[in-house]
C-alpha positions as CSV (number, residue, x, y, z in Angstrom):
1,X,18.3,-76.9,-60.1
2,X,21.0,-77.0,-57.4
3,X,21.5,-74.6,-54.4
4,X,23.6,-71.7,-55.6
5,X,25.0,-68.9,-53.4
6,X,23.3,-65.5,-53.5
7,X,25.8,-62.7,-53.1
8,X,25.4,-59.1,-52.1
9,X,27.3,-56.2,-53.7
10,X,30.5,-56.9,-51.7
11,X,30.5,-60.6,-52.6
12,X,29.3,-61.9,-49.3
13,X,26.9,-64.9,-49.3
14,X,23.5,-63.7,-48.1
15,X,21.5,-66.8,-49.0
16,X,20.9,-69.5,-51.4
17,X,18.6,-69.9,-54.4
18,X,17.9,-72.8,-56.8
19,X,20.0,-72.4,-59.9
20,X,18.4,-73.3,-63.2
21,X,20.0,-74.4,-66.5
22,X,20.9,-70.7,-67.2
23,X,23.4,-70.8,-64.3
24,X,26.0,-72.7,-66.3
25,X,25.7,-70.3,-69.3
26,X,26.0,-67.3,-66.9
27,X,29.1,-68.9,-65.4
28,X,30.6,-69.4,-68.9
29,X,29.9,-65.7,-69.7
30,X,31.5,-64.6,-66.4
31,X,34.6,-66.7,-67.1
32,X,35.0,-65.2,-70.6
33,X,34.7,-61.7,-69.1
34,X,37.5,-62.7,-66.7
35,X,39.7,-63.6,-69.6
36,X,39.1,-67.2,-70.4
37,X,38.5,-68.3,-74.0
38,X,35.0,-69.5,-74.8
39,X,36.3,-73.1,-75.1
40,X,38.2,-73.0,-71.8
41,X,35.2,-71.5,-70.0
42,X,32.8,-74.0,-71.4
43,X,35.1,-76.9,-70.5
44,X,35.5,-75.5,-67.0
45,X,31.8,-74.9,-66.4
46,X,30.6,-78.2,-67.9
47,X,33.3,-81.0,-67.6
48,X,34.4,-79.9,-64.1
49,X,30.8,-79.5,-62.9
50,X,29.8,-82.9,-64.2
51,X,32.9,-84.5,-62.6
52,X,32.2,-82.9,-59.2
53,X,28.6,-84.2,-59.4
54,X,29.6,-87.6,-60.5
55,X,27.8,-87.4,-63.8
56,X,30.0,-89.5,-66.1
57,X,27.7,-89.1,-69.2
58,X,27.6,-85.3,-68.9
59,X,29.9,-82.3,-69.5
60,X,31.9,-83.7,-72.5
61,X,31.6,-84.8,-76.1
62,X,32.6,-88.5,-76.2
63,X,31.4,-91.9,-77.2
64,X,28.8,-93.0,-74.6
65,X,28.1,-89.4,-73.4
66,X,24.6,-88.0,-73.7
67,X,25.2,-85.6,-76.6
68,X,24.1,-82.5,-74.8
69,X,25.4,-79.6,-76.9
70,X,25.1,-75.8,-76.5
71,X,26.1,-73.8,-79.5
72,X,26.6,-70.1,-78.9
73,X,26.9,-67.1,-81.3
74,X,30.2,-65.2,-81.2
75,X,28.7,-62.7,-78.8
76,X,27.5,-65.5,-76.4
77,X,23.9,-65.6,-77.4
78,X,22.4,-69.1,-77.5
79,X,22.0,-70.4,-81.1
80,X,21.2,-74.1,-80.7
81,X,20.7,-76.6,-77.9
82,X,20.7,-80.4,-78.3
83,X,20.0,-82.7,-75.3
84,X,20.7,-86.4,-75.7
85,X,20.9,-85.7,-79.4
86,X,17.5,-84.0,-79.7
87,X,17.3,-80.4,-81.0
88,X,15.5,-78.2,-78.4
89,X,16.5,-74.7,-79.6
90,X,17.3,-73.5,-83.1
91,X,18.5,-70.0,-84.0
92,X,17.8,-69.0,-80.4
93,X,14.1,-70.1,-80.6
94,X,12.8,-73.0,-78.5
95,X,11.5,-75.9,-80.5
96,X,10.3,-77.9,-77.4
97,X,8.2,-76.5,-74.6
98,X,7.3,-77.9,-71.2
99,X,9.2,-79.6,-68.4
100,X,11.8,-82.1,-69.5
101,X,11.2,-81.5,-73.2
102,X,7.4,-82.1,-73.2
103,X,5.3,-81.2,-76.2
104,X,6.8,-79.6,-79.3
105,X,5.0,-76.4,-80.5
106,X,3.6,-76.4,-84.0
């Protein structure tokens, strides 16, 4: 959750709200609609965001990184999510519930 500008219909900033994890996916989708490839949009929204925030273990797939992976269907729907190598979502369905990956549901 970080402050994110709230825009009116004309694009003017009218306030701020706390962006959740869905904000990055929304940004990726907007970039694809603007003509970016899915790969370029994902790199822009993740690697650049992590770099700006100084999060060296986030936003990329590399040795020593956290192994956070979002796998999308061709139409942009979430298929799988892994965080630090732990599967949290499979076939669009949450496997883990609660704040910060609390209890798994049976």
